[in-house]
C-alpha positions as CSV (number, residue, x, y, z in Angstrom):
1,X,-222.6,103.7,164.7
2,X,-224.8,105.9,162.5
3,X,-228.3,105.7,161.2
4,X,-230.0,107.5,158.3
5,X,-233.0,109.8,158.6
6,X,-234.9,111.9,156.1
7,X,-235.7,115.5,156.9
8,X,-237.3,118.0,154.5
9,X,-236.4,115.9,151.5
10,X,-232.7,115.7,152.5
11,X,-230.8,112.7,153.7
12,X,-228.4,113.1,156.6
13,X,-226.3,110.7,158.6
14,X,-226.7,111.4,162.3
15,X,-224.6,109.9,165.1
16,X,-226.6,108.0,167.7
17,X,-224.2,109.5,170.3
18,X,-222.0,112.6,170.4
19,X,-219.3,113.5,172.8
20,X,-218.7,117.2,173.2
21,X,-215.6,118.4,175.2
22,X,-216.4,121.2,177.7
23,X,-213.6,123.2,179.4
24,X,-214.5,124.2,182.9
25,X,-213.4,127.7,184.0
26,X,-212.9,128.3,187.7
27,X,-212.4,131.7,189.3
28,X,-210.2,132.2,192.3
29,X,-210.8,135.3,194.5
30,X,-209.5,136.1,197.9
31,X,-211.4,134.5,200.8
32,X,-213.6,136.7,203.0
33,X,-212.8,134.9,206.3
34,X,-209.6,134.0,208.0
35,X,-210.4,130.3,207.6
36,X,-210.5,130.4,203.8
37,X,-207.6,132.0,202.0
38,X,-209.4,131.6,198.6
39,X,-213.0,131.4,197.3
40,X,-213.5,129.3,194.2
41,X,-216.5,129.2,191.8
42,X,-217.2,127.8,188.4
43,X,-217.9,130.8,186.1
44,X,-218.1,129.4,182.5
45,X,-217.6,126.5,180.1
46,X,-215.6,126.4,176.9
47,X,-217.3,124.3,174.2
48,X,-214.8,122.3,172.2
49,X,-211.9,123.0,174.6
50,X,-208.7,120.9,174.5
51,X,-207.4,119.1,177.5
52,X,-206.1,121.4,180.2
53,X,-204.4,121.2,183.6
54,X,-205.1,124.4,185.5
55,X,-204.0,126.8,182.8
56,X,-204.4,130.5,183.8
57,X,-206.7,132.3,181.3
58,X,-207.1,135.8,182.8
59,X,-206.1,137.9,185.7
60,X,-208.0,140.9,186.9
61,X,-206.5,142.2,190.2
62,X,-206.9,139.5,192.8
63,X,-209.3,137.5,190.6
64,X,-207.8,134.8,188.4
65,X,-209.7,132.6,185.9
66,X,-208.3,129.1,185.2
67,X,-209.2,126.5,182.6
68,X,-209.3,123.8,185.3
69,X,-210.2,120.7,183.3
70,X,-212.0,119.4,180.3
71,X,-214.8,116.9,180.6
72,X,-216.9,115.1,178.0
73,X,-220.6,115.8,177.7
74,X,-222.3,112.7,176.3
75,X,-225.2,113.6,174.1
76,X,-227.7,111.0,172.8
77,X,-229.7,111.5,169.6
78,X,-233.0,110.8,171.4
79,X,-232.3,113.8,173.7
80,X,-230.9,116.3,171.3
81,X,-233.3,116.4,168.3
82,X,-233.8,120.1,168.7
83,X,-230.0,120.8,168.5
84,X,-229.5,119.1,165.1
């Protein structure tokens, strides 16, 4: 569903809702205790990323970055005026 707004003498059609795919990048590093073999942390997001199922992106020694998943960020027009 769309609505029309006028801004600076221009007419634009804006969506009332926008879904933005975000890829979640997780980094695996060796654990620091004998009880945890690995330490995991989220290190970045990939805007507009396709679906992924734990695809390796980068390896630097023992540290490995994975595109772990893609989630949808639900943006509503009333909350995103500054982004348009």
